[in-house]
C-alpha positions as a Markdown table, in Angstrom:
| # | Residue | x | y | z |
|---|---|---|---|---|
| 1 | Unk | 18.1 | -10.7 | -37.3 |
| 2 | Unk | 18.8 | -8.1 | -34.5 |
| 3 | Unk | 22.4 | -7.8 | -33.2 |
| 4 | Unk | 22.9 | -9.5 | -29.9 |
| 5 | Unk | 23.3 | -6.1 | -28.1 |
| 6 | Unk | 19.8 | -5.1 | -29.3 |
| 7 | Unk | 18.3 | -8.4 | -28.4 |
| 8 | Unk | 19.7 | -8.1 | -24.9 |
| 9 | Unk | 18.4 | -4.6 | -24.6 |
| 10 | Unk | 15.0 | -5.8 | -25.7 |
| 11 | Unk | 15.1 | -8.6 | -23.1 |
| 12 | Unk | 15.9 | -6.0 | -20.5 |
| 13 | Unk | 13.1 | -3.6 | -21.3 |
| 14 | Unk | 12.8 | -1.2 | -18.4 |
| 15 | Unk | 9.9 | -1.7 | -16.0 |
| 16 | Unk | 7.2 | 1.0 | -16.1 |
| 17 | Unk | 5.1 | 0.4 | -13.0 |
| 18 | Unk | 2.8 | 3.3 | -12.0 |
| 19 | Unk | 4.0 | 5.1 | -8.9 |
| 20 | Unk | 1.6 | 6.7 | -6.5 |
| 21 | Unk | 1.7 | 8.3 | -3.1 |
| 22 | Unk | 0.0 | 7.8 | 0.2 |
| 23 | Unk | -1.0 | 10.8 | 2.3 |
| 24 | Unk | 0.9 | 9.5 | 5.3 |
| 25 | Unk | 4.0 | 11.7 | 5.1 |
| 26 | Unk | 2.0 | 14.9 | 5.3 |
| 27 | Unk | 0.1 | 13.4 | 8.2 |
| 28 | Unk | 3.5 | 13.1 | 9.7 |
| 29 | Unk | 5.2 | 11.3 | 12.5 |
| 30 | Unk | 4.7 | 14.2 | 14.8 |
| 31 | Unk | 3.2 | 16.9 | 12.6 |
| 32 | Unk | 0.0 | 16.8 | 10.6 |
| 33 | Unk | -0.4 | 19.5 | 7.9 |
| 34 | Unk | -3.8 | 18.2 | 6.9 |
| 35 | Unk | -5.2 | 16.5 | 3.8 |
| 36 | Unk | -5.3 | 19.6 | 1.6 |
| 37 | Unk | -1.6 | 20.0 | 2.1 |
| 38 | Unk | -1.1 | 16.3 | 1.3 |
| 39 | Unk | -3.0 | 16.7 | -2.0 |
| 40 | Unk | -1.1 | 19.8 | -2.9 |
| 41 | Unk | 2.2 | 18.0 | -2.0 |
| 42 | Unk | 1.4 | 14.9 | -4.1 |
| 43 | Unk | 0.6 | 17.0 | -7.1 |
| 44 | Unk | 3.7 | 19.2 | -6.7 |
| 45 | Unk | 5.9 | 16.1 | -6.2 |
| 46 | Unk | 4.8 | 14.7 | -9.6 |
| 47 | Unk | 2.4 | 12.0 | -8.5 |
| 48 | Unk | -0.8 | 11.0 | -10.4 |
| 49 | Unk | -2.0 | 8.2 | -8.2 |
| 50 | Unk | -2.9 | 8.4 | -4.5 |
| 51 | Unk | -4.0 | 6.0 | -1.8 |
| 52 | Unk | -6.3 | 6.8 | 1.2 |
| 53 | Unk | -4.2 | 5.4 | 4.0 |
| 54 | Unk | -3.8 | 7.6 | 7.1 |
| 55 | Unk | -7.1 | 8.8 | 8.5 |
| 56 | Unk | -7.8 | 11.5 | 11.0 |
| 57 | Unk | -10.9 | 12.5 | 13.0 |
| 58 | Unk | -11.7 | 15.1 | 10.2 |
| 59 | Unk | -10.7 | 12.8 | 7.4 |
| 60 | Unk | -12.3 | 9.3 | 7.8 |
| 61 | Unk | -11.7 | 8.6 | 4.1 |
| 62 | Unk | -13.9 | 5.5 | 3.3 |
| 63 | Unk | -14.5 | 4.5 | 7.0 |
| 64 | Unk | -17.8 | 3.3 | 8.0 |
| 65 | Unk | -18.6 | 6.6 | 9.7 |
| 66 | Unk | -18.0 | 8.7 | 6.5 |
| 67 | Unk | -21.1 | 10.5 | 5.3 |
| 68 | Unk | -22.3 | 10.7 | 1.7 |
| 69 | Unk | -21.6 | 14.4 | 1.6 |
| 70 | Unk | -18.1 | 13.9 | 2.8 |
| 71 | Unk | -17.4 | 11.2 | 0.3 |
| 72 | Unk | -18.7 | 13.3 | -2.5 |
| 73 | Unk | -16.5 | 16.2 | -1.5 |
| 74 | Unk | -13.5 | 13.8 | -1.1 |
| 75 | Unk | -13.9 | 12.6 | -4.7 |
| 76 | Unk | -14.1 | 16.2 | -6.0 |
| 77 | Unk | -11.1 | 17.3 | -4.1 |
| 78 | Unk | -8.9 | 14.4 | -5.3 |
| 79 | Unk | -10.0 | 15.0 | -8.9 |
| 80 | Unk | -9.4 | 18.7 | -8.7 |
| 81 | Unk | -5.7 | 18.0 | -7.9 |
| 82 | Unk | -5.4 | 15.8 | -11.0 |
| 83 | Unk | -5.1 | 12.7 | -8.9 |
| 84 | Unk | -6.7 | 9.3 | -9.1 |
| 85 | Unk | -7.4 | 7.3 | -5.9 |
| 86 | Unk | -6.5 | 3.7 | -6.5 |
| 87 | Unk | -6.6 | 2.3 | -2.9 |
| 88 | Unk | -8.5 | 2.7 | 0.3 |
| 89 | Unk | -7.6 | 1.1 | 3.7 |
| 90 | Unk | -10.0 | -1.2 | 5.5 |
| 91 | Unk | -10.0 | -1.2 | 9.3 |
| 92 | Unk | -11.2 | -4.1 | 11.5 |
| 93 | Unk | -13.1 | -3.8 | 14.7 |
| 94 | Unk | -11.9 | -6.9 | 16.5 |
| 95 | Unk | -13.8 | -6.5 | 19.7 |
| 96 | Unk | -17.3 | -6.4 | 18.1 |
| 97 | Unk | -19.4 | -9.5 | 17.3 |
| 98 | Unk | -18.6 | -11.0 | 13.9 |
| 99 | Unk | -21.9 | -10.0 | 12.3 |
| 100 | Unk | -21.3 | -6.4 | 13.3 |
| 101 | Unk | -17.8 | -6.5 | 12.0 |
| 102 | Unk | -19.1 | -7.8 | 8.7 |
| 103 | Unk | -21.7 | -5.0 | 8.5 |
| 104 | Unk | -19.0 | -2.4 | 9.2 |
| 105 | Unk | -16.6 | -3.9 | 6.7 |
| 106 | Unk | -19.2 | -4.0 | 4.0 |
| 107 | Unk | -20.0 | -0.3 | 4.6 |
| 108 | Unk | -16.3 | 0.5 | 4.2 |
| 109 | Unk | -16.3 | -1.4 | 0.9 |
| 110 | Unk | -19.4 | 0.4 | -0.3 |
| 111 | Unk | -17.8 | 3.7 | 0.5 |
| 112 | Unk | -14.6 | 2.7 | -1.3 |
| 113 | Unk | -16.7 | 1.7 | -4.4 |
| 114 | Unk | -18.3 | 5.1 | -4.4 |
| 115 | Unk | -15.0 | 6.9 | -4.2 |
| 116 | Unk | -13.8 | 4.8 | -7.2 |
| 117 | Unk | -10.7 | 3.0 | -5.9 |
| 118 | Unk | -9.5 | -0.3 | -7.3 |
| 119 | Unk | -7.8 | -1.9 | -4.3 |
| 120 | Unk | -8.8 | -2.3 | -0.6 |
| 121 | Unk | -5.9 | -2.6 | 1.8 |
| 122 | Unk | -6.1 | -4.7 | 4.9 |
| 123 | Unk | -3.4 | -5.1 | 7.5 |
| 124 | Unk | -4.1 | -8.4 | 9.2 |
| 125 | Unk | -4.4 | -8.1 | 13.0 |
| 126 | Unk | -1.7 | -7.6 | 15.7 |
| 127 | Unk | -3.0 | -9.8 | 18.6 |
| 128 | Unk | -3.0 | -13.5 | 18.2 |
| 129 | Unk | -6.3 | -13.8 | 20.0 |
| 130 | Unk | -7.9 | -12.1 | 17.0 |
| 131 | Unk | -6.3 | -14.2 | 14.3 |
| 132 | Unk | -9.2 | -16.6 | 13.9 |
| 133 | Unk | -11.7 | -13.8 | 13.8 |
| 134 | Unk | -9.7 | -12.2 | 11.0 |
| 135 | Unk | -9.7 | -15.4 | 9.0 |
| 136 | Unk | -13.5 | -15.5 | 9.3 |
| 137 | Unk | -14.0 | -11.8 | 8.4 |
| 138 | Unk | -11.9 | -11.7 | 5.3 |
| 139 | Unk | -13.7 | -14.3 | 3.2 |
| 140 | Unk | -16.8 | -12.3 | 3.4 |
| 141 | Unk | -14.9 | -9.1 | 2.6 |
| 142 | Unk | -13.2 | -10.8 | -0.3 |
| 143 | Unk | -16.5 | -12.0 | -1.8 |
| 144 | Unk | -18.3 | -8.7 | -1.2 |
| 145 | Unk | -15.4 | -6.7 | -2.7 |
| 146 | Unk | -15.4 | -9.0 | -5.7 |
| 147 | Unk | -19.1 | -8.5 | -6.3 |
| 148 | Unk | -18.4 | -4.8 | -6.5 |
| 149 | Unk | -15.4 | -5.1 | -8.8 |
| 150 | Unk | -12.8 | -4.3 | -6.1 |
| 151 | Unk | -9.6 | -6.2 | -5.2 |
| 152 | Unk | -8.9 | -7.1 | -1.5 |
| 153 | Unk | -5.2 | -7.1 | -0.6 |
| 154 | Unk | -3.1 | -7.8 | 2.5 |
| 155 | Unk | -0.2 | -5.6 | 3.6 |
| 156 | Unk | 2.6 | -7.1 | 5.7 |
| 157 | Unk | 2.1 | -5.4 | 9.1 |
| 158 | Unk | 3.4 | -7.6 | 11.9 |
| 159 | Unk | 1.1 | -9.9 | 13.9 |
| 160 | Unk | -0.8 | -12.2 | 11.6 |
| 161 | Unk | 1.0 | -10.8 | 8.5 |
| 162 | Unk | 4.6 | -10.3 | 9.7 |
| 163 | Unk | 6.6 | -12.6 | 7.4 |
| 164 | Unk | 6.1 | -15.0 | 4.4 |
| 165 | Unk | 4.9 | -17.9 | 6.6 |
| 166 | Unk | 2.3 | -15.7 | 8.3 |
| 167 | Unk | 1.2 | -14.1 | 5.0 |
| 168 | Unk | 0.8 | -17.6 | 3.5 |
| 169 | Unk | -1.2 | -18.7 | 6.4 |
| 170 | Unk | -3.6 | -15.8 | 5.9 |
| 171 | Unk | -3.9 | -16.6 | 2.2 |
| 172 | Unk | -4.7 | -20.2 | 2.9 |
| 173 | Unk | -7.1 | -19.5 | 5.8 |
| 174 | Unk | -9.1 | -16.9 | 3.8 |
| 175 | Unk | -9.0 | -19.1 | 0.8 |
| 176 | Unk | -10.5 | -16.7 | -1.7 |
| 177 | Unk | -9.2 | -15.8 | -5.2 |
| 178 | Unk | -9.9 | -12.1 | -4.4 |
| 179 | Unk | -7.5 | -12.0 | -1.5 |
| 180 | Unk | -4.0 | -11.0 | -2.7 |
| 181 | Unk | -0.9 | -9.3 | -1.3 |
| 182 | Unk | 0.5 | -5.7 | -1.4 |
| 183 | Unk | 4.1 | -6.4 | -0.4 |
| 184 | Unk | 6.0 | -4.0 | 1.9 |
| 185 | Unk | 9.7 | -4.6 | 2.1 |
| 186 | Unk | 10.3 | -1.9 | 4.7 |
| 187 | Unk | 7.7 | -3.5 | 7.0 |
| 188 | Unk | 9.3 | -6.9 | 6.7 |
| 189 | Unk | 12.4 | -5.3 | 8.2 |
| 190 | Unk | 10.6 | -3.2 | 10.7 |
| 191 | Unk | 8.4 | -6.0 | 12.2 |
| 192 | Unk | 10.6 | -9.1 | 11.7 |
| 193 | Unk | 14.1 | -8.0 | 11.0 |
| 194 | Unk | 14.2 | -10.6 | 8.1 |
| 195 | Unk | 15.4 | -10.2 | 4.5 |
| 196 | Unk | 12.6 | -8.7 | 2.4 |
| 197 | Unk | 13.8 | -10.5 | -0.8 |
| 198 | Unk | 13.8 | -13.9 | 0.9 |
| 199 | Unk | 10.4 | -13.2 | 2.4 |
| 200 | Unk | 9.0 | -12.1 | -1.0 |
| 201 | Unk | 10.0 | -15.2 | -2.9 |
| 202 | Unk | 7.4 | -17.6 | -1.3 |
| 203 | Unk | 4.5 | -15.2 | -1.8 |
| 204 | Unk | 5.5 | -13.3 | -5.0 |
| 205 | Unk | 2.9 | -15.0 | -7.1 |
| 206 | Unk | 0.2 | -13.4 | -4.9 |
| 207 | Unk | 1.6 | -9.8 | -5.1 |
| 208 | Unk | -0.5 | -7.3 | -7.0 |
| 209 | Unk | 0.8 | -4.0 | -5.5 |
| 210 | Unk | 3.7 | -2.6 | -3.4 |
| 211 | Unk | 3.9 | -0.3 | -0.5 |
| 212 | Unk | 7.3 | 1.5 | -0.8 |
| 213 | Unk | 9.3 | 2.5 | 2.3 |
| 214 | Unk | 12.8 | 2.0 | 3.4 |
| 215 | Unk | 13.8 | 0.9 | 7.0 |
| 216 | Unk | 17.1 | 0.9 | 8.8 |
| 217 | Unk | 16.6 | -1.9 | 11.3 |
| 218 | Unk | 13.9 | -3.9 | 13.2 |
| 219 | Unk | 11.7 | -1.5 | 15.1 |
| 220 | Unk | 13.8 | 1.3 | 13.6 |
| 221 | Unk | 12.9 | 4.2 | 11.4 |
| 222 | Unk | 10.9 | 4.1 | 8.1 |
| 223 | Unk | 11.1 | 7.9 | 7.7 |
| 224 | Unk | 14.0 | 7.6 | 5.3 |
| 225 | Unk | 15.2 | 8.7 | 1.9 |
| 226 | Unk | 15.1 | 5.6 | -0.3 |
| 227 | Unk | 18.5 | 3.9 | -0.6 |
| 228 | Unk | 19.7 | 5.0 | 2.9 |
| 229 | Unk | 18.1 | 2.0 | 4.7 |
| 230 | Unk | 18.4 | -1.8 | 4.3 |
| 231 | Unk | 15.8 | -2.4 | 1.6 |
| 232 | Unk | 17.5 | -3.5 | -1.6 |
| 233 | Unk | 15.0 | -2.0 | -4.0 |
| 234 | Unk | 16.7 | -3.3 | -7.1 |
| 235 | Unk | 16.7 | -6.9 | -5.9 |
| 236 | Unk | 13.1 | -6.8 | -4.6 |
| 237 | Unk | 11.8 | -5.2 | -7.8 |
| 238 | Unk | 13.9 | -7.5 | -9.9 |
| 239 | Unk | 12.2 | -10.5 | -8.3 |
| 240 | Unk | 8.8 | -8.9 | -8.8 |
| 241 | Unk | 9.6 | -8.3 | -12.5 |
| 242 | Unk | 10.5 | -12.0 | -12.9 |
| 243 | Unk | 7.1 | -12.9 | -11.5 |
| 244 | Unk | 5.2 | -10.7 | -14.0 |
| 245 | Unk | 4.2 | -8.1 | -11.4 |
| 246 | Unk | 2.5 | -5.1 | -12.9 |
| 247 | Unk | 2.0 | -2.6 | -10.1 |
| 248 | Unk | 1.0 | -0.2 | -8.7 |
| 249 | Unk | 3.8 | 1.0 | -6.4 |
| 250 | Unk | 2.7 | 3.4 | -3.7 |
| 251 | Unk | 5.3 | 5.5 | -1.8 |
| 252 | Unk | 4.3 | 5.4 | 1.8 |
| 253 | Unk | 7.2 | 7.2 | 3.6 |
| 254 | Unk | 10.1 | 9.6 | 3.1 |
| 255 | Unk | 12.5 | 11.6 | 5.2 |
| 256 | Unk | 10.5 | 14.1 | 7.1 |
| 257 | Unk | 11.1 | 17.8 | 7.8 |
| 258 | Unk | 9.8 | 20.9 | 9.6 |
| 259 | Unk | 7.5 | 22.0 | 6.8 |
| 260 | Unk | 5.1 | 20.4 | 4.4 |
| 261 | Unk | 7.2 | 21.7 | 1.5 |
| 262 | Unk | 10.2 | 19.8 | 2.7 |
| 263 | Unk | 8.1 | 16.6 | 2.9 |
| 264 | Unk | 6.9 | 17.3 | -0.6 |
| 265 | Unk | 10.5 | 17.6 | -1.9 |
| 266 | Unk | 11.5 | 14.4 | -0.1 |
| 267 | Unk | 8.5 | 12.6 | -1.6 |
| 268 | Unk | 9.7 | 13.8 | -5.1 |
| 269 | Unk | 13.1 | 12.4 | -4.4 |
| 270 | Unk | 11.7 | 9.0 | -3.5 |
| 271 | Unk | 9.6 | 8.9 | -6.6 |
| 272 | Unk | 12.6 | 9.7 | -8.7 |
| 273 | Unk | 14.7 | 7.1 | -6.9 |
| 274 | Unk | 12.2 | 4.4 | -7.8 |
| 275 | Unk | 12.0 | 5.6 | -11.4 |
| 276 | Unk | 15.8 | 5.2 | -11.7 |
| 277 | Unk | 15.7 | 1.7 | -10.2 |
| 278 | Unk | 12.9 | 0.7 | -12.6 |
| 279 | Unk | 14.9 | 2.0 | -15.6 |
| 280 | Unk | 17.7 | -0.5 | -14.7 |
| 281 | Unk | 15.5 | -3.6 | -14.6 |
């Protein structure tokens, strides 16, 4: 029989969730160094996984307007940096008729399938007048994604997905097994001012990924070094571990700077911060 100390150590086996990076920090709050700089930065900062989040006119990612030539080049560029794209963002077109929205959403899903991601990230909608439209659009997106082997997820983003109650309402309205949650503790603070840990508990069984950012206050800054804001990463990830969460964890923000190299170093710091937190769980 193992000594008690070793049994306890075994019970507290450190979490090893995969950590990836979004391109958003290099797209910047005020400066945009371009997607090539983002790829270089993610590789230099020690990341292996990436998410296609912040689009530009020149980088539509998996948007409905992306050409086959562009998507092919995108795949090659990501692979050439030793990165694997695990997530692509889906955008809604709330003012269009529902059938046109469905067509555009399916095109985005097809593009994401071609690029080879596993998860599709949706943000809910901000205006209450579009909530019911969103609840009608997502069941089709969930089913269409499932047919193509992709997983549709919701990111807390204010509006229809601000807090646990609103996230739960989305889940219940969409009512599809292929519609889960990518939790974002920083956004809970930014959009609602509520405690991320308490907002996580009612929805934790639905969480299949995590968007990592810190935040100092409601409507404050998310461009922070982890541990300097109000997100208690240890408590939040401890709750996730209890639920059986298995990642991925994608770093979305960091402290910014005047150069892409500074951003890269700050993204490295945030990755290392998470690794240290995981090692204690």
